[in-house]
DSSP file (Angstrom, degrees, kcal/mol; ACC not computed):
  #  RESIDUE AA STRUCTURE BP1 BP2  ACC     N-H-->O    O-->H-N    N-H-->O    O-->H-N    TCO  KAPPA ALPHA  PHI   PSI    X-CA   Y-CA   Z-CA
    1    1 A X              0   0    0      0, 0.0     2,-0.4     0, 0.0     0, 0.0   0.000 360.0 360.0 360.0 142.4    8.2  -25.9   50.9
    2    2 A X        -     0   0    0      1,-0.1     2,-0.1     2,-0.0     0, 0.0  -0.670 360.0-127.9 -92.1 133.5    6.8  -25.0   54.4
    3    3 A X     >  -     0   0    0     -2,-0.4     4,-1.8     1,-0.1     3,-0.3  -0.381  20.2-113.2 -78.6 160.3    7.1  -27.7   57.0
    4    4 A X  H  > S+     0   0    0      1,-0.2     4,-2.9     2,-0.2     5,-0.2   0.847 116.2  60.0 -58.4 -40.5    4.1  -28.8   59.1
    5    5 A X  H  > S+     0   0    0      1,-0.2     4,-1.7     2,-0.2    -1,-0.2   0.880 106.0  47.1 -62.0 -37.9    5.6  -27.3   62.3
    6    6 A X  H  > S+     0   0    0     -3,-0.3     4,-2.4     2,-0.2    -1,-0.2   0.916 111.9  50.9 -71.4 -40.6    5.7  -23.8   60.7
    7    7 A X  H  X S+     0   0    0     -4,-1.8     4,-2.3     1,-0.2    -2,-0.2   0.933 111.6  47.0 -65.4 -43.6    2.1  -24.2   59.5
    8    8 A X  H  X S+     0   0    0     -4,-2.9     4,-2.4     1,-0.2    -1,-0.2   0.875 111.0  53.0 -64.6 -33.4    1.0  -25.2   63.0
    9    9 A X  H  X S+     0   0    0     -4,-1.7     4,-2.9    -5,-0.2    -2,-0.2   0.939 110.2  46.4 -65.1 -46.0    2.9  -22.3   64.4
   10   10 A X  H  X S+     0   0    0     -4,-2.4     4,-2.8     1,-0.2    -2,-0.2   0.907 113.1  49.5 -62.1 -42.1    1.2  -19.8   62.1
   11   11 A X  H  X S+     0   0    0     -4,-2.3     4,-2.4     2,-0.2    -1,-0.2   0.909 111.9  49.1 -65.3 -42.0   -2.3  -21.4   62.9
   12   12 A X  H  X S+     0   0    0     -4,-2.4     4,-2.2     2,-0.2    -2,-0.2   0.933 112.8  46.7 -64.2 -44.3   -1.5  -21.2   66.7
   13   13 A X  H  X S+     0   0    0     -4,-2.9     4,-2.5     1,-0.2    -2,-0.2   0.913 112.3  50.3 -64.5 -39.5   -0.4  -17.6   66.4
   14   14 A X  H  X S+     0   0    0     -4,-2.8     4,-2.4     1,-0.2    -1,-0.2   0.911 110.1  50.2 -59.4 -42.9   -3.5  -16.8   64.3
   15   15 A X  H  X S+     0   0    0     -4,-2.4     4,-2.4     1,-0.2    -1,-0.2   0.891 111.1  48.9 -65.9 -40.4   -5.7  -18.5   67.0
   16   16 A X  H  X S+     0   0    0     -4,-2.2     4,-2.3     2,-0.2    -2,-0.2   0.902 110.9  51.2 -66.6 -38.5   -4.0  -16.4   69.8
   17   17 A X  H  X S+     0   0    0     -4,-2.5     4,-2.6     2,-0.2    -2,-0.2   0.931 112.6  45.1 -66.0 -46.5   -4.5  -13.2   67.7
   18   18 A X  H  X S+     0   0    0     -4,-2.4     4,-2.4     1,-0.2     5,-0.2   0.918 113.6  49.7 -61.0 -47.1   -8.3  -14.0   67.2
   19   19 A X  H  X S+     0   0    0     -4,-2.4     4,-2.1     2,-0.2    -1,-0.2   0.887 112.2  48.4 -64.4 -38.0   -8.7  -14.9   70.8
   20   20 A X  H  X S+     0   0    0     -4,-2.3     4,-2.5     2,-0.2     5,-0.2   0.953 113.1  46.9 -66.0 -48.6   -7.0  -11.6   71.9
   21   21 A X  H  X S+     0   0    0     -4,-2.6     4,-2.2     1,-0.2    -2,-0.2   0.901 112.4  50.3 -62.5 -39.6   -9.1   -9.5   69.6
   22   22 A X  H  X S+     0   0    0     -4,-2.4     4,-2.5     1,-0.2     5,-0.2   0.897 109.6  51.5 -67.4 -39.1  -12.4  -11.2   70.7
   23   23 A X  H  X S+     0   0    0     -4,-2.1     4,-2.1    -5,-0.2    -2,-0.2   0.934 110.4  48.1 -66.2 -40.1  -11.4  -10.6   74.4
   24   24 A X  H  X S+     0   0    0     -4,-2.5     4,-2.1     2,-0.2    -2,-0.2   0.865 111.4  51.1 -65.0 -34.5  -10.8   -6.8   73.7
   25   25 A X  H  X S+     0   0    0     -4,-2.2     4,-1.7    -5,-0.2    -1,-0.2   0.944 111.8  45.1 -71.1 -41.6  -14.1   -6.6   71.9
   26   26 A X  H  X S+     0   0    0     -4,-2.5     4,-2.4     1,-0.2    -2,-0.2   0.856 110.7  55.6 -63.2 -35.3  -16.0   -8.3   74.8
   27   27 A X  H  X S+     0   0    0     -4,-2.1     4,-2.1    -5,-0.2    -1,-0.2   0.914 107.5  49.7 -68.1 -38.8  -14.1   -6.0   77.3
   28   28 A X  H  X S+     0   0    0     -4,-2.1     4,-2.0     1,-0.2    -1,-0.2   0.881 109.1  51.2 -66.8 -36.5  -15.3   -2.9   75.4
   29   29 A X  H  X S+     0   0    0     -4,-1.7     4,-2.3     2,-0.2    -1,-0.2   0.894 109.9  49.9 -66.7 -41.2  -18.8   -4.1   75.5
   30   30 A X  H  X S+     0   0    0     -4,-2.4     4,-2.9     2,-0.2    -2,-0.2   0.867 108.9  52.3 -64.6 -35.6  -18.6   -4.7   79.3
   31   31 A X  H  X S+     0   0    0     -4,-2.1     4,-2.1     2,-0.2    -2,-0.2   0.914 110.2  48.6 -63.9 -43.7  -17.2   -1.2   79.8
   32   32 A X  H  X S+     0   0    0     -4,-2.0     4,-2.3     2,-0.2    -2,-0.2   0.923 112.5  48.2 -61.4 -46.1  -20.2    0.2   77.8
   33   33 A X  H  X S+     0   0    0     -4,-2.3     4,-2.5     2,-0.2    -2,-0.2   0.925 112.5  47.9 -60.3 -47.7  -22.6   -1.8   79.8
   34   34 A X  H  X S+     0   0    0     -4,-2.9     4,-2.5     1,-0.2    -1,-0.2   0.879 110.9  52.0 -62.9 -36.4  -21.0   -0.8   83.2
   35   35 A X  H  X S+     0   0    0     -4,-2.1     4,-1.8     2,-0.2    -1,-0.2   0.899 110.2  48.5 -65.4 -40.0  -21.0    2.9   82.1
   36   36 A X  H  X S+     0   0    0     -4,-2.3     4,-1.9     2,-0.2    -2,-0.2   0.911 111.5  49.5 -64.6 -43.6  -24.7    2.6   81.2
   37   37 A X  H  X S+     0   0    0     -4,-2.5     4,-2.3     1,-0.2    -2,-0.2   0.898 109.5  51.1 -62.7 -42.3  -25.5    1.0   84.6
   38   38 A X  H  X S+     0   0    0     -4,-2.5     4,-2.3     1,-0.2    -1,-0.2   0.863 108.5  52.7 -67.2 -33.7  -23.6    3.7   86.4
   39   39 A X  H  X S+     0   0    0     -4,-1.8     4,-2.0     2,-0.2    -1,-0.2   0.866 107.8  50.9 -65.9 -35.9  -25.5    6.4   84.6
   40   40 A X  H  X S+     0   0    0     -4,-1.9     4,-2.6     2,-0.2    -2,-0.2   0.910 110.2  49.8 -64.3 -44.2  -28.8    4.8   85.6
   41   41 A X  H  X S+     0   0    0     -4,-2.3     4,-2.7     2,-0.2     5,-0.2   0.943 111.1  48.6 -60.0 -48.9  -27.6    4.7   89.2
   42   42 A X  H  X S+     0   0    0     -4,-2.3     4,-2.0     1,-0.2    -1,-0.2   0.875 111.4  50.4 -58.0 -39.1  -26.6    8.4   89.1
   43   43 A X  H  X S+     0   0    0     -4,-2.0     4,-2.2     2,-0.2    -1,-0.2   0.938 110.4  49.7 -66.4 -45.0  -30.0    9.2   87.5
   44   44 A X  H  X S+     0   0    0     -4,-2.6     4,-2.7     1,-0.2    -2,-0.2   0.910 110.2  50.8 -57.8 -45.4  -31.9    7.3   90.2
   45   45 A X  H  X S+     0   0    0     -4,-2.7     4,-2.1     1,-0.2    -1,-0.2   0.873 109.5  50.2 -67.0 -35.0  -29.9    9.1   92.9
   46   46 A X  H  X S+     0   0    0     -4,-2.0     4,-2.3    -5,-0.2    -1,-0.2   0.901 109.9  50.6 -68.7 -38.5  -30.7   12.4   91.4
   47   47 A X  H  X S+     0   0    0     -4,-2.2     4,-2.0     2,-0.2    -2,-0.2   0.929 110.8  48.5 -58.1 -46.8  -34.4   11.5   91.3
   48   48 A X  H  X S+     0   0    0     -4,-2.7     4,-2.6     1,-0.2    -2,-0.2   0.912 110.4  52.9 -60.9 -43.0  -34.3   10.5   95.0
   49   49 A X  H  X S+     0   0    0     -4,-2.1     4,-2.5     1,-0.2    -2,-0.2   0.935 108.5  49.3 -59.1 -50.1  -32.5   13.8   95.9
   50   50 A X  H  X S+     0   0    0     -4,-2.3     4,-1.8     1,-0.2    -1,-0.2   0.834 110.5  49.8 -66.4 -31.1  -35.1   15.8   94.2
   51   51 A X  H  X S+     0   0    0     -4,-2.0     4,-2.5     2,-0.2    -1,-0.2   0.933 112.6  47.7 -71.5 -42.0  -37.9   13.9   96.0
   52   52 A X  H  X S+     0   0    0     -4,-2.6     4,-2.5     1,-0.2    -2,-0.2   0.919 111.1  51.6 -61.8 -42.9  -36.1   14.5   99.4
   53   53 A X  H  X S+     0   0    0     -4,-2.5     4,-1.9     2,-0.2    -1,-0.2   0.904 110.9  47.4 -57.8 -44.8  -35.7   18.2   98.5
   54   54 A X  H  X S+     0   0    0     -4,-1.8     4,-2.4     1,-0.2    -2,-0.2   0.928 110.6  51.7 -66.5 -46.9  -39.5   18.5   97.7
   55   55 A X  H  X S+     0   0    0     -4,-2.5     4,-2.7     1,-0.2    -1,-0.2   0.904 107.0  53.1 -60.1 -42.7  -40.4   16.7  100.9
   56   56 A X  H  X S+     0   0    0     -4,-2.5     4,-2.3     1,-0.2    -1,-0.2   0.909 108.8  50.7 -58.9 -41.3  -38.2   19.2  102.9
   57   57 A X  H  X S+     0   0    0     -4,-1.9     4,-2.0     2,-0.2    -2,-0.2   0.949 111.3  47.6 -59.1 -47.8  -40.0   22.1  101.3
   58   58 A X  H  X S+     0   0    0     -4,-2.4     4,-2.3     1,-0.2    -2,-0.2   0.889 110.5  51.7 -64.4 -38.8  -43.4   20.6  102.2
   59   59 A X  H  X S+     0   0    0     -4,-2.7     4,-2.7     1,-0.2    -1,-0.2   0.889 107.7  53.0 -67.8 -35.9  -42.3   20.0  105.8
   60   60 A X  H  X S+     0   0    0     -4,-2.3     4,-2.2     2,-0.2    -2,-0.2   0.896 110.0  47.9 -63.9 -38.6  -41.1   23.6  106.1
   61   61 A X  H  X S+     0   0    0     -4,-2.0     4,-2.3     2,-0.2    -2,-0.2   0.914 111.6  50.4 -65.4 -43.0  -44.6   24.8  104.9
   62   62 A X  H  X S+     0   0    0     -4,-2.3     4,-2.4     1,-0.2    -2,-0.2   0.917 110.1  50.4 -60.3 -46.7  -46.2   22.4  107.4
   63   63 A X  H  X S+     0   0    0     -4,-2.7     4,-2.4     1,-0.2    -1,-0.2   0.885 108.9  50.9 -62.8 -39.7  -44.0   23.8  110.2
   64   64 A X  H  X S+     0   0    0     -4,-2.2     4,-2.2     2,-0.2    -1,-0.2   0.931 110.7  48.5 -64.2 -41.4  -44.9   27.3  109.3
   65   65 A X  H  X S+     0   0    0     -4,-2.3     4,-2.6     1,-0.2     5,-0.2   0.931 110.7  52.3 -60.8 -44.3  -48.6   26.6  109.4
   66   66 A X  H  X S+     0   0    0     -4,-2.4     4,-2.5     1,-0.2    -1,-0.2   0.912 109.9  48.4 -58.2 -47.9  -48.2   24.8  112.7
   67   67 A X  H  X S+     0   0    0     -4,-2.4     4,-2.1     1,-0.2    -1,-0.2   0.878 111.0  50.6 -60.4 -40.4  -46.4   27.9  114.1
   68   68 A X  H  X S+     0   0    0     -4,-2.2     4,-2.0     2,-0.2    -2,-0.2   0.917 111.1  46.9 -61.4 -48.5  -49.1   30.2  112.9
   69   69 A X  H  X S+     0   0    0     -4,-2.6     4,-2.5     1,-0.2    -2,-0.2   0.875 111.9  52.3 -62.6 -40.5  -51.9   28.1  114.4
   70   70 A X  H  X S+     0   0    0     -4,-2.5     4,-2.0    -5,-0.2    -1,-0.2   0.910 110.5  47.8 -66.3 -39.3  -49.9   27.8  117.8
   71   71 A X  H  X S+     0   0    0     -4,-2.1     4,-1.6     2,-0.2    -2,-0.2   0.884 111.9  49.6 -70.3 -34.7  -49.5   31.6  117.9
   72   72 A X  H  X S+     0   0    0     -4,-2.0     4,-2.3     2,-0.2    -2,-0.2   0.908 109.2  51.8 -59.9 -45.7  -53.2   32.1  117.1
   73   73 A X  H  X S+     0   0    0     -4,-2.5     4,-2.7     1,-0.2     5,-0.2   0.885 108.0  51.9 -67.6 -39.1  -54.2   29.6  119.8
   74   74 A X  H  X S+     0   0    0     -4,-2.0     4,-2.0     2,-0.2    -1,-0.2   0.896 109.5  50.1 -60.5 -39.6  -52.0   31.5  122.4
   75   75 A X  H  X S+     0   0    0     -4,-1.6     4,-2.1     2,-0.2    -2,-0.2   0.936 112.5  47.2 -65.4 -45.7  -53.7   34.8  121.5
   76   76 A X  H  X S+     0   0    0     -4,-2.3     4,-2.3     1,-0.2    -2,-0.2   0.916 111.5  50.4 -61.8 -46.0  -57.1   33.2  121.9
   77   77 A X  H  X S+     0   0    0     -4,-2.7     4,-1.9     1,-0.2    -1,-0.2   0.893 111.1  48.4 -61.6 -39.6  -56.2   31.6  125.2
   78   78 A X  H  X S+     0   0    0     -4,-2.0     4,-2.0    -5,-0.2    -1,-0.2   0.897 110.4  52.0 -66.1 -39.4  -54.9   34.9  126.6
   79   79 A X  H  X S+     0   0    0     -4,-2.1     4,-2.0     1,-0.2    -2,-0.2   0.876 109.2  50.3 -60.9 -40.2  -58.1   36.7  125.4
   80   80 A X  H  X>S+     0   0    0     -4,-2.3     5,-1.6     2,-0.2     4,-1.6   0.877 108.7  50.3 -67.2 -40.2  -60.2   34.2  127.1
   81   81 A X  H  <5S+     0   0    0     -4,-1.9    -2,-0.2     1,-0.2    -1,-0.2   0.894 114.3  45.4 -72.8 -35.4  -58.3   34.5  130.4
   82   82 A X  H  <5S+     0   0    0     -4,-2.0    -2,-0.2     1,-0.2    -1,-0.2   0.854 111.2  56.0 -71.1 -34.3  -58.7   38.4  130.3
   83   83 A X  H  <5S-     0   0    0     -4,-2.0    -2,-0.2    -5,-0.2    -1,-0.2   0.804 136.1 -38.7 -76.2 -31.1  -62.3   38.1  129.4
   84   84 A X  T  <5 -     0   0    0     -4,-1.6    -3,-0.2    -5,-0.1    -4,-0.1   0.407  56.2-139.5-165.3 -38.3  -63.8   36.1  132.1
   85   85 A X  S   <S+     0   0    0     -5,-1.6    -4,-0.1     2,-0.2    -5,-0.1   0.298  80.3  94.0  84.6 -10.6  -61.6   33.3  133.3
   86   86 A X        +     0   0    0     -6,-0.2     2,-0.8     1,-0.1    -5,-0.1   0.681  62.8  85.6 -86.9 -18.1  -64.4   30.8  133.7
   87   87 A X        +     0   0    0     -7,-0.3     2,-0.3     2,-0.0    -2,-0.2  -0.765  57.7 175.5 -94.7 114.2  -64.1   29.2  130.3
   88   88 A X              0   0    0     -2,-0.8    -2,-0.0     1,-0.1   -11,-0.0  -0.787 360.0 360.0-113.5 155.5  -61.5   26.5  130.2
   89   89 A X              0   0    0     -2,-0.3    -1,-0.1   -12,-0.0    -2,-0.0   0.406 360.0 360.0-112.0 360.0  -60.6   24.1  127.5
């Protein structure tokens, strides 16, 4: 016959085993959740990077247009100075 002390020992060990397995299961869930969150952060960073790249391209186009207008203005001012000199802006 099994003594009460032995039964309580088996119950205690079983409780510890169940607690350990529950802890491991929750730990795996937390790892999956953290991985998902990190993936979302990386995705957001990639989106921000693509927006910044697009803005840089647009700024380069604006700069080119500005340079073209500036060059044309210089040509017009030189032509006016050669033409009569009385017209000032």
